Backbone as JSON Lines, residues from 0, in Angstrom:
{"i":0,"aa":"M","n":[14.96,36.75,2.28],"ca":[15.49,35.6,2.51],"c":[15.25,34.8,2.75]}
{"i":1,"aa":"R","n":[14.61,33.35,2.43],"ca":[13.24,32.82,2.57],"c":[14.16,32.15,3.77]}
{"i":2,"aa":"T","n":[12.73,30.86,4.17],"ca":[13.96,29.88,5.03],"c":[14.01,28.43,4.66]}
{"i":3,"aa":"V","n":[14.41,27.2,4.64],"ca":[14.15,26.12,4.39],"c":[14.5,25.17,5.39]}
{"i":4,"aa":"T","n":[13.77,24.29,5.19],"ca":[13.41,23.15,6.32],"c":[13.29,21.86,5.87]}
{"i":5,"aa":"F","n":[13.91,21.64,6.44],"ca":[14.03,19.31,6.14],"c":[13.27,19.17,7.0]}
{"i":6,"aa":"G","n":[12.3,18.14,7.03],"ca":[11.21,17.63,7.8],"c":[11.19,16.45,7.02]}
{"i":7,"aa":"M","n":[11.19,15.79,7.91],"ca":[11.43,13.49,7.96],"c":[11.34,12.41,9.12]}
{"i":8,"aa":"N","n":[10.57,11.86,8.08],"ca":[10.04,10.78,9.58],"c":[11.15,9.91,9.88]}
{"i":9,"aa":"I","n":[11.48,8.99,10.87],"ca":[12.63,8.49,10.68],"c":[12.16,7.64,11.9]}
{"i":10,"aa":"S","n":[12.72,5.99,11.47],"ca":[12.77,5.11,12.9],"c":[13.99,5.82,13.63]}
{"i":11,"aa":"I","n":[13.79,5.06,15.43],"ca":[15.42,5.14,16.03],"c":[16.24,4.96,15.46]}
{"i":12,"aa":"D","n":[16.04,3.8,15.09],"ca":[17.69,4.0,13.84],"c":[18.19,4.76,13.66]}
{"i":13,"aa":"G","n":[17.59,5.88,12.78],"ca":[17.76,6.62,12.0],"c":[17.62,6.29,10.8]}
{"i":14,"aa":"Y","n":[16.83,5.45,10.35],"ca":[16.51,5.5,8.81],"c":[14.91,5.73,8.59]}
{"i":15,"aa":"C","n":[14.34,6.1,6.88],"ca":[13.67,7.14,6.96],"c":[13.37,6.13,5.45]}
{"i":16,"aa":"D","n":[12.42,5.21,5.84],"ca":[11.89,4.27,4.73],"c":[10.11,4.93,4.87]}
{"i":17,"aa":"H","n":[9.93,6.18,4.39],"ca":[8.8,6.19,4.09],"c":[7.06,5.06,4.17]}
{"i":18,"aa":"T","n":[7.96,4.07,3.88],"ca":[6.6,2.61,3.52],"c":[6.14,1.88,5.06]}
{"i":19,"aa":"I","n":[7.48,2.31,5.81],"ca":[7.32,1.51,7.4],"c":[6.49,1.89,7.87]}
{"i":20,"aa":"Y","n":[6.26,3.41,7.85],"ca":[5.45,4.53,9.53],"c":[4.11,3.92,8.81]}
{"i":21,"aa":"N","n":[3.52,4.41,9.75],"ca":[1.64,4.36,10.06],"c":[2.03,5.78,11.13]}
{"i":22,"aa":"P","n":[1.85,6.55,10.57],"ca":[1.74,7.75,11.39],"c":[0.29,8.27,11.51]}
{"i":23,"aa":"G","n":[0.29,8.47,13.4],"ca":[-0.88,8.87,13.98],"c":[-2.09,10.09,13.07]}
{"i":24,"aa":"E","n":[-3.41,9.87,13.59],"ca":[-4.24,11.81,12.49],"c":[-2.95,12.48,13.65]}
{"i":25,"aa":"D","n":[-2.85,12.28,15.1],"ca":[-2.18,13.93,15.32],"c":[-0.79,13.88,13.99]}
{"i":26,"aa":"V","n":[0.3,13.17,14.39],"ca":[1.05,13.43,13.14],"c":[0.41,13.54,11.93]}
{"i":27,"aa":"L","n":[-0.71,12.93,11.82],"ca":[-0.34,14.1,10.47],"c":[-0.66,15.09,10.03]}
{"i":28,"aa":"D","n":[-1.77,15.73,11.98],"ca":[-1.8,17.1,12.08],"c":[-0.69,17.68,12.27]}
{"i":29,"aa":"Y","n":[0.59,17.64,12.63],"ca":[1.12,18.89,12.89],"c":[1.74,18.43,11.83]}
{"i":30,"aa":"F","n":[2.55,17.35,11.09],"ca":[2.84,17.67,9.2],"c":[1.75,18.64,8.26]}
{"i":31,"aa":"T","n":[0.38,18.74,8.24],"ca":[-0.36,19.58,7.68],"c":[0.01,20.95,8.9]}
{"i":32,"aa":"G","n":[-0.15,20.84,9.89],"ca":[-0.13,23.14,10.52],"c":[1.72,23.22,10.11]}
{"i":33,"aa":"M","n":[2.54,22.28,9.78],"ca":[3.6,22.64,9.44],"c":[3.93,23.04,7.7]}
{"i":34,"aa":"M","n":[2.74,22.72,7.03],"ca":[3.0,23.26,6.0],"c":[2.72,24.44,5.2]}
{"i":35,"aa":"E","n":[1.35,25.09,7.04],"ca":[0.51,26.57,6.6],"c":[1.88,27.43,6.28]}
{"i":36,"aa":"D","n":[3.23,27.11,6.45],"ca":[4.23,27.89,6.44],"c":[4.39,27.98,5.56]}
{"i":37,"aa":"V","n":[4.83,27.01,4.25],"ca":[5.56,26.71,3.26],"c":[4.55,27.14,1.98]}
{"i":38,"aa":"D","n":[5.59,27.88,1.42],"ca":[4.33,27.26,-0.18],"c":[5.3,26.7,-1.64]}
{"i":39,"aa":"L","n":[6.38,25.88,-1.18],"ca":[7.47,25.2,-1.8],"c":[7.86,23.62,-0.96]}
{"i":40,"aa":"V","n":[8.21,22.72,-2.28],"ca":[8.2,21.65,-1.88],"c":[9.95,21.53,-2.53]}
{"i":41,"aa":"F","n":[10.51,21.22,-1.8],"ca":[12.22,20.64,-2.82],"c":[12.33,19.25,-2.86]}
{"i":42,"aa":"F","n":[11.66,18.97,-3.96],"ca":[12.12,17.04,-4.03],"c":[12.94,16.88,-4.63]}
{"i":43,"aa":"G","n":[13.6,15.01,-4.13],"ca":[14.63,14.53,-5.18],"c":[13.35,14.3,-5.82]}
{"i":44,"aa":"R","n":[13.83,12.87,-6.45],"ca":[12.67,12.35,-7.47],"c":[12.23,11.24,-7.03]}
{"i":45,"aa":"F","n":[12.97,10.47,-6.55],"ca":[11.76,9.14,-5.37],"c":[11.25,9.48,-4.51]}
{"i":46,"aa":"I","n":[11.33,10.57,-3.15],"ca":[10.34,10.69,-2.8],"c":[9.41,11.74,-3.32]}
{"i":47,"aa":"Y","n":[9.54,12.39,-4.29],"ca":[8.41,12.67,-5.0],"c":[7.58,12.17,-5.73]}
{"i":48,"aa":"Q","n":[8.32,10.69,-6.38],"ca":[7.16,9.84,-7.31],"c":[6.33,8.75,-6.04]}
{"i":49,"aa":"L","n":[6.5,9.0,-5.07],"ca":[6.43,7.84,-3.51],"c":[5.53,9.49,-3.21]}
{"i":50,"aa":"M","n":[5.17,9.93,-2.91],"ca":[4.33,10.85,-2.76],"c":[2.9,11.54,-3.74]}
{"i":51,"aa":"F","n":[3.38,11.68,-5.45],"ca":[2.26,11.64,-6.07],"c":[2.72,11.07,-6.69]}
{"i":52,"aa":"P","n":[1.64,10.98,-7.61],"ca":[-0.13,11.2,-7.33],"c":[-0.53,10.8,-5.63]}
{"i":53,"aa":"Y","n":[0.16,9.87,-4.56],"ca":[-0.93,9.4,-3.95],"c":[-1.63,10.39,-3.8]}
{"i":54,"aa":"W","n":[-0.82,11.51,-3.07],"ca":[-1.35,12.33,-1.92],"c":[-2.81,13.85,-2.47]}
{"i":55,"aa":"S","n":[-2.3,13.23,-4.39],"ca":[-3.14,14.64,-4.84],"c":[-4.35,13.39,-4.87]}
{"i":56,"aa":"D","n":[-4.23,12.46,-4.9],"ca":[-5.2,11.48,-5.28],"c":[-6.78,11.72,-4.15]}
{"i":57,"aa":"V","n":[-5.64,10.83,-2.97],"ca":[-6.32,11.58,-1.84],"c":[-7.3,13.35,-1.65]}
{"i":58,"aa":"A","n":[-6.72,13.54,-2.28],"ca":[-6.74,15.2,-1.45],"c":[-8.24,15.5,-2.68]}
{"i":59,"aa":"R","n":[-7.84,14.72,-4.4],"ca":[-9.31,15.05,-4.33],"c":[-10.76,14.14,-4.74]}
{"i":60,"aa":"D","n":[-10.03,12.45,-4.29],"ca":[-10.59,11.13,-3.9],"c":[-11.42,12.03,-1.87]}
{"i":61,"aa":"Q","n":[-10.69,12.56,-1.94],"ca":[-11.09,12.73,-0.54],"c":[-11.21,11.15,0.27]}
{"i":62,"aa":"S","n":[-9.99,10.67,-0.08],"ca":[-10.57,8.62,-0.12],"c":[-9.55,8.68,1.66]}
{"i":63,"aa":"G","n":[-8.97,8.7,2.35],"ca":[-9.13,8.88,3.42],"c":[-9.16,9.57,4.95]}
{"i":64,"aa":"T","n":[-8.58,9.65,6.0],"ca":[-8.89,10.1,7.52],"c":[-9.38,10.56,6.83]}
{"i":65,"aa":"A","n":[-9.8,12.33,8.21],"ca":[-10.47,13.18,8.31],"c":[-8.71,14.09,8.43]}
{"i":66,"aa":"S","n":[-7.83,13.63,8.11],"ca":[-6.9,14.3,8.89],"c":[-5.29,13.6,8.08]}
{"i":67,"aa":"E","n":[-5.82,12.55,7.17],"ca":[-5.72,12.34,5.8],"c":[-5.88,13.79,4.93]}
{"i":68,"aa":"N","n":[-7.16,13.08,4.58],"ca":[-7.3,14.36,3.73],"c":[-7.38,16.02,3.7]}
{"i":69,"aa":"K","n":[-6.99,16.23,5.25],"ca":[-6.82,17.69,5.24],"c":[-4.96,17.77,4.73]}
{"i":70,"aa":"F","n":[-4.51,17.21,4.95],"ca":[-3.03,16.94,4.73],"c":[-2.48,16.97,3.37]}
{"i":71,"aa":"A","n":[-3.39,15.75,2.94],"ca":[-3.59,15.96,1.09],"c":[-3.63,17.33,0.88]}
{"i":72,"aa":"Q","n":[-4.76,17.88,1.22],"ca":[-5.19,18.87,0.2],"c":[-3.66,20.04,0.65]}
{"i":73,"aa":"R","n":[-4.19,19.99,1.7],"ca":[-3.42,21.24,1.69],"c":[-1.61,20.48,1.09]}
{"i":74,"aa":"F","n":[-1.46,19.44,1.38],"ca":[0.33,19.64,0.51],"c":[0.08,19.19,-1.31]}
{"i":75,"aa":"S","n":[-0.63,18.47,-1.85],"ca":[-1.1,19.28,-2.76],"c":[-2.2,20.03,-3.64]}
{"i":76,"aa":"S","n":[-1.72,21.52,-2.74],"ca":[-1.88,22.48,-3.04],"c":[-0.17,23.23,-3.55]}
{"i":77,"aa":"I","n":[0.76,22.95,-3.33],"ca":[1.53,24.19,-2.92],"c":[2.9,23.38,-4.1]}
{"i":78,"aa":"D","n":[3.54,24.19,-4.26],"ca":[4.04,24.57,-5.33],"c":[5.29,23.2,-5.34]}
{"i":79,"aa":"R","n":[5.63,23.13,-6.38],"ca":[6.89,22.03,-6.93],"c":[7.55,21.69,-7.03]}
{"i":80,"aa":"V","n":[8.99,21.8,-6.61],"ca":[10.37,21.52,-7.4],"c":[10.74,20.02,-7.05]}
{"i":81,"aa":"V","n":[11.5,19.82,-8.41],"ca":[11.5,18.07,-8.31],"c":[12.96,18.28,-9.18]}
{"i":82,"aa":"V","n":[14.16,18.09,-8.75],"ca":[15.38,17.87,-9.26],"c":[15.56,16.65,-9.51]}
{"i":83,"aa":"S","n":[15.98,15.53,-10.71],"ca":[15.21,14.35,-10.75],"c":[15.93,14.57,-12.46]}
{"i":84,"aa":"R","n":[17.61,13.44,-12.84],"ca":[18.41,13.06,-13.8],"c":[17.0,13.01,-15.53]}
{"i":85,"aa":"T","n":[15.97,12.24,-14.52],"ca":[14.93,10.73,-15.62],"c":[13.65,12.09,-15.85]}
{"i":86,"aa":"L","n":[13.33,12.52,-14.67],"ca":[12.29,13.0,-15.14],"c":[11.87,13.86,-16.69]}
{"i":87,"aa":"N","n":[11.02,14.01,-17.45],"ca":[11.28,15.06,-18.02],"c":[9.5,16.35,-17.72]}
{"i":88,"aa":"V","n":[8.65,15.77,-17.12],"ca":[7.76,16.28,-17.4],"c":[6.56,16.05,-15.82]}
{"i":89,"aa":"G","n":[6.58,17.22,-15.71],"ca":[4.98,17.49,-14.07],"c":[4.33,17.94,-14.33]}
{"i":90,"aa":"D","n":[3.86,17.56,-13.79],"ca":[1.89,18.39,-13.52],"c":[1.96,19.96,-13.34]}
{"i":91,"aa":"E","n":[0.28,20.8,-12.93],"ca":[0.81,21.91,-13.24],"c":[1.65,22.31,-11.77]}
{"i":92,"aa":"K","n":[1.72,22.29,-10.85],"ca":[2.24,22.33,-9.46],"c":[3.53,22.11,-10.04]}
{"i":93,"aa":"T","n":[3.83,21.27,-10.44],"ca":[5.06,20.89,-10.35],"c":[6.69,21.3,-11.37]}
{"i":94,"aa":"R","n":[7.28,21.78,-11.39],"ca":[8.43,22.21,-12.45],"c":[9.77,21.24,-11.94]}
{"i":95,"aa":"I","n":[10.64,20.45,-13.6],"ca":[11.25,19.6,-13.04],"c":[12.78,20.5,-13.74]}
{"i":96,"aa":"V","n":[13.93,20.1,-12.79],"ca":[14.9,20.66,-12.74],"c":[15.98,19.41,-12.95]}
{"i":97,"aa":"H","n":[16.77,19.96,-13.59],"ca":[17.57,18.75,-14.36],"c":[19.32,19.58,-13.29]}
{"i":98,"aa":"G","n":[19.7,20.53,-13.41],"ca":[20.89,20.6,-12.88],"c":[21.27,20.16,-11.27]}
{"i":99,"aa":"N","n":[21.74,21.98,-11.34],"ca":[22.42,21.41,-10.13],"c":[21.49,21.98,-8.62]}
{"i":100,"aa":"P","n":[21.16,21.42,-7.41],"ca":[20.07,21.57,-6.77],"c":[20.62,22.4,-5.55]}
{"i":101,"aa":"A","n":[21.89,22.27,-5.12],"ca":[22.32,23.8,-4.07],"c":[21.82,24.47,-5.1]}
{"i":102,"aa":"E","n":[22.73,25.03,-5.86],"ca":[22.12,26.36,-6.79],"c":[21.1,26.73,-6.63]}
{"i":103,"aa":"E","n":[20.1,25.09,-7.96],"ca":[19.22,25.58,-7.78],"c":[18.11,26.29,-6.12]}
{"i":104,"aa":"L","n":[18.51,25.5,-5.3],"ca":[17.5,25.85,-4.32],"c":[18.16,27.51,-3.44]}
{"i":105,"aa":"A","n":[19.59,27.46,-3.76],"ca":[19.77,28.49,-3.38],"c":[19.5,29.66,-4.03]}
{"i":106,"aa":"K","n":[19.51,29.73,-5.58],"ca":[18.66,30.78,-6.06],"c":[16.82,31.11,-5.72]}
{"i":107,"aa":"L","n":[16.68,29.85,-5.19],"ca":[15.21,30.13,-4.94],"c":[14.58,30.73,-3.23]}
{"i":108,"aa":"K","n":[16.0,30.94,-2.85],"ca":[15.87,30.6,-1.33],"c":[15.47,32.41,-1.06]}
{"i":109,"aa":"Q","n":[16.31,33.27,-2.18],"ca":[16.39,33.97,-2.15],"c":[15.22,34.97,-2.48]}
{"i":110,"aa":"Q","n":[14.53,34.22,-3.4],"ca":[13.23,35.04,-4.06],"c":[12.03,35.14,-2.77]}
{"i":111,"aa":"P","n":[11.13,36.44,-2.85],"ca":[10.28,36.02,-2.07],"c":[9.26,35.3,-1.73]}
{"i":112,"aa":"G","n":[8.7,34.72,-0.52],"ca":[7.69,33.91,-0.28],"c":[7.92,33.61,1.45]}
{"i":113,"aa":"K","n":[7.05,32.5,1.41],"ca":[6.97,31.85,2.48],"c":[8.28,30.59,2.84]}
{"i":114,"aa":"K","n":[8.32,29.4,3.67],"ca":[8.89,28.95,3.77],"c":[9.18,27.74,2.44]}
{"i":115,"aa":"I","n":[10.38,27.13,2.31],"ca":[10.79,25.77,1.24],"c":[11.12,24.74,2.6]}
{"i":116,"aa":"S","n":[10.56,23.62,1.8],"ca":[9.86,22.44,2.18],"c":[11.28,22.41,1.54]}
{"i":117,"aa":"V","n":[12.24,21.09,1.94],"ca":[13.03,19.34,1.79],"c":[12.5,18.63,1.9]}
{"i":118,"aa":"D","n":[12.65,17.66,1.01],"ca":[11.62,16.09,1.32],"c":[12.72,15.65,0.43]}
{"i":119,"aa":"S","n":[13.71,15.02,0.7],"ca":[15.4,15.05,-0.45],"c":[16.25,14.2,0.82]}
{"i":120,"aa":"V","n":[16.42,13.25,1.19],"ca":[17.76,12.58,1.94],"c":[18.53,11.81,0.67]}
{"i":121,"aa":"S","n":[18.68,12.17,-0.65],"ca":[19.6,12.3,-1.38],"c":[19.97,13.15,-1.24]}
{"i":122,"aa":"M","n":[19.72,14.44,-1.41],"ca":[20.72,15.91,-1.2],"c":[20.48,16.57,-0.64]}
{"i":123,"aa":"L","n":[20.4,15.62,0.58],"ca":[20.8,16.2,2.3],"c":[22.15,16.65,2.77]}
{"i":124,"aa":"P","n":[22.82,15.7,1.89],"ca":[24.57,15.94,2.24],"c":[24.57,17.06,1.77]}
{"i":125,"aa":"E","n":[24.28,17.59,0.24],"ca":[25.04,18.05,-0.28],"c":[24.47,19.63,0.06]}
{"i":126,"aa":"L","n":[23.58,19.48,-0.09],"ca":[22.75,21.05,0.87],"c":[22.28,21.23,1.8]}
{"i":127,"aa":"I","n":[23.77,20.59,3.6],"ca":[23.31,20.71,3.8],"c":[25.1,21.88,4.32]}
{"i":128,"aa":"T","n":[25.83,20.97,3.39],"ca":[27.28,21.63,2.9],"c":[27.61,22.74,2.37]}
{"i":129,"aa":"A","n":[26.42,23.26,1.47],"ca":[26.06,25.11,1.12],"c":[25.49,25.48,1.89]}
{"i":130,"aa":"G","n":[25.53,24.77,3.31],"ca":[24.0,26.31,4.26],"c":[23.21,26.28,3.66]}
{"i":131,"aa":"L","n":[22.24,25.09,3.29],"ca":[20.67,25.36,2.96],"c":[19.69,25.75,4.1]}
{"i":132,"aa":"I","n":[20.1,24.77,4.74],"ca":[18.88,24.13,5.23],"c":[19.57,24.64,6.99]}
{"i":133,"aa":"D","n":[17.98,25.54,7.43],"ca":[17.71,26.5,8.18],"c":[16.85,25.79,9.14]}
{"i":134,"aa":"E","n":[16.91,25.0,8.98],"ca":[15.59,24.25,10.2],"c":[15.34,23.08,9.71]}
{"i":135,"aa":"F","n":[15.59,21.69,10.51],"ca":[15.77,20.95,10.81],"c":[14.25,19.8,11.81]}
{"i":136,"aa":"N","n":[13.39,19.85,11.16],"ca":[12.08,19.46,11.84],"c":[11.46,16.81,11.65]}
{"i":137,"aa":"L","n":[12.17,16.56,13.05],"ca":[12.63,15.5,12.56],"c":[11.18,14.71,12.98]}
{"i":138,"aa":"V","n":[10.69,13.37,12.31],"ca":[9.5,12.86,13.52],"c":[9.73,11.21,13.84]}
{"i":139,"aa":"V","n":[11.01,10.89,15.28],"ca":[10.99,9.8,15.48],"c":[9.98,8.82,15.47]}
{"i":140,"aa":"H","n":[9.66,7.63,15.37],"ca":[8.35,7.29,15.28],"c":[9.57,5.64,16.05]}
{"i":141,"aa":"P","n":[8.45,5.01,16.87],"ca":[9.38,3.79,17.98],"c":[8.8,2.31,17.61]}
{"i":142,"aa":"V","n":[9.28,2.97,16.43],"ca":[9.95,1.37,15.85],"c":[11.36,1.11,15.13]}
{"i":143,"aa":"I","n":[12.21,-0.07,15.23],"ca":[13.59,-0.28,15.24],"c":[13.47,-0.83,13.54]}
{"i":144,"aa":"V","n":[13.93,-0.36,12.33],"ca":[13.81,-1.04,11.55],"c":[15.01,-1.53,11.18]}
{"i":145,"aa":"G","n":[16.77,-1.61,11.03],"ca":[17.6,-2.68,11.19],"c":[18.57,-2.3,9.91]}
{"i":146,"aa":"N","n":[17.68,-2.0,8.44],"ca":[17.9,-1.8,7.38],"c":[17.19,-0.32,6.85]}
{"i":147,"aa":"G","n":[17.54,-0.03,5.38],"ca":[16.79,0.52,4.38],"c":[17.79,2.1,4.26]}
{"i":148,"aa":"R","n":[17.37,3.14,4.33],"ca":[17.8,4.33,4.18],"c":[18.22,5.17,4.73]}
{"i":149,"aa":"K","n":[19.52,5.74,4.98],"ca":[20.11,5.95,6.63],"c":[19.22,7.08,6.47]}
{"i":150,"aa":"L","n":[19.02,8.67,7.54],"ca":[19.45,9.37,6.9],"c":[20.38,10.43,6.58]}
{"i":151,"aa":"L","n":[21.7,9.87,6.81],"ca":[23.13,10.7,6.69],"c":[23.87,9.19,5.83]}
{"i":152,"aa":"E","n":[23.73,8.45,5.35],"ca":[25.27,7.69,5.59],"c":[26.22,8.56,6.17]}
{"i":153,"aa":"A","n":[27.53,7.91,6.38],"ca":[28.62,7.62,7.4],"c":[29.89,8.36,6.27]}
{"i":154,"aa":"G","n":[29.91,9.71,6.94],"ca":[31.08,10.46,5.65],"c":[30.4,11.32,5.11]}
{"i":155,"aa":"S","n":[28.62,11.4,4.72],"ca":[28.38,12.54,3.67],"c":[28.22,13.42,4.34]}
{"i":156,"aa":"L","n":[29.0,14.22,5.28],"ca":[29.35,15.0,5.49],"c":[30.95,15.6,5.84]}
{"i":157,"aa":"R","n":[31.24,16.25,5.14],"ca":[32.96,17.45,4.92],"c":[33.15,17.57,7.34]}
{"i":158,"aa":"E","n":[31.98,18.36,8.03],"ca":[31.82,18.73,9.18],"c":[30.94,18.88,9.73]}
{"i":159,"aa":"K","n":[30.86,18.23,10.96],"ca":[29.52,18.45,11.48],"c":[28.85,19.36,11.65]}
{"i":160,"aa":"L","n":[27.59,19.35,11.74],"ca":[26.56,20.52,11.7],"c":[26.0,20.9,13.62]}
{"i":161,"aa":"N","n":[26.1,21.61,14.45],"ca":[25.3,22.4,15.21],"c":[24.39,22.51,15.21]}
{"i":162,"aa":"L","n":[23.37,22.18,16.6],"ca":[21.85,21.71,15.9],"c":[21.69,22.49,17.25]}
{"i":163,"aa":"K","n":[20.42,24.16,17.46],"ca":[20.11,24.36,18.52],"c":[18.32,23.37,18.8]}
{"i":164,"aa":"L","n":[18.31,22.8,19.23],"ca":[16.81,22.14,19.85],"c":[16.39,23.82,20.2]}
{"i":165,"aa":"A","n":[14.7,23.64,19.2],"ca":[13.48,24.86,19.71],"c":[12.57,24.13,19.82]}
{"i":166,"aa":"E","n":[12.07,22.42,20.28],"ca":[10.93,22.41,20.61],"c":[10.76,20.85,20.02]}
{"i":167,"aa":"I","n":[10.33,19.5,21.19],"ca":[10.42,18.98,21.58],"c":[8.59,18.26,21.61]}
{"i":168,"aa":"I","n":[7.89,17.86,20.61],"ca":[6.09,17.98,20.32],"c":[6.41,15.87,20.21]}
{"i":169,"aa":"H","n":[5.89,15.79,21.69],"ca":[5.37,14.37,21.7],"c":[4.06,13.9,21.56]}
{"i":170,"aa":"F","n":[4.0,13.27,21.04],"ca":[2.27,12.26,19.85],"c":[2.02,11.19,20.44]}
{"i":171,"aa":"K","n":[0.78,10.89,21.13],"ca":[-0.26,9.61,21.4],"c":[0.57,8.38,21.13]}
{"i":172,"aa":"S","n":[0.95,8.47,19.57],"ca":[1.6,7.38,19.29],"c":[2.56,6.58,19.96]}
{"i":173,"aa":"G","n":[3.78,7.43,20.77],"ca":[4.37,7.41,20.88],"c":[5.68,7.97,19.57]}
{"i":174,"aa":"S","n":[5.66,8.52,19.15],"ca":[6.23,9.74,18.4],"c":[6.32,10.33,19.01]}
{"i":175,"aa":"V","n":[7.61,10.89,18.68],"ca":[8.18,12.36,18.89],"c":[9.53,13.58,18.54]}
{"i":176,"aa":"A","n":[8.74,15.06,18.24],"ca":[9.17,15.53,17.02],"c":[9.55,16.6,17.08]}
{"i":177,"aa":"L","n":[11.1,16.18,16.41],"ca":[12.35,17.21,16.89],"c":[12.21,18.17,15.95]}
{"i":178,"aa":"H","n":[12.41,19.75,16.74],"ca":[12.42,20.85,16.09],"c":[13.83,21.55,16.49]}
{"i":179,"aa":"Y","n":[14.93,21.79,15.2],"ca":[16.31,22.49,15.42],"c":[16.07,22.81,14.66]}
{"i":180,"aa":"L","n":[16.94,23.74,15.02],"ca":[17.26,25.16,14.49],"c":[19.46,25.2,13.88]}
{"i":181,"aa":"K","n":[19.71,25.94,12.69],"ca":[20.75,25.64,13.09],"c":[21.93,26.42,13.17]}
{"i":182,"aa":"Q","n":[22.61,26.33,14.19],"ca":[23.5,27.36,14.8],"c":[24.12,28.03,13.93]}
């Protein structure tokens, strides 16, 4: 059975807006390293459209810093499943799914392969409730935002989920990576 990992950048006050962070080279290198163990990314439509075609363009054009180019190359080479009611067409690495996210992820988890990375805040409560997330990788950035999309909205989980801290990484930028395992 494959391991499913959830990764997200968040502010100190728990907001997940990718447009407000300016990750340093060390944070990008951390995410690139994480992606070495991943052969499938499971997206919701919003994050998928935020990430692509941006990262595939950077990979193709090599238009970023050395760390951005390396991340873009790795990230855009991984197969993707996007859960969406509105998208119908993806690229050669992307399969669009219109059905139940938890059911689809449960099927994918049973297939052989490396880790599956979940990159969706909107599906997170459903996937946690279904018991499908095995690891959580949160990079907390030294910023207080005060508004936006929360990692989890109040009342979105039926019961709490206890986690075990596996690793802490401190970055020069002041960001901190927290790696948790489901108990």
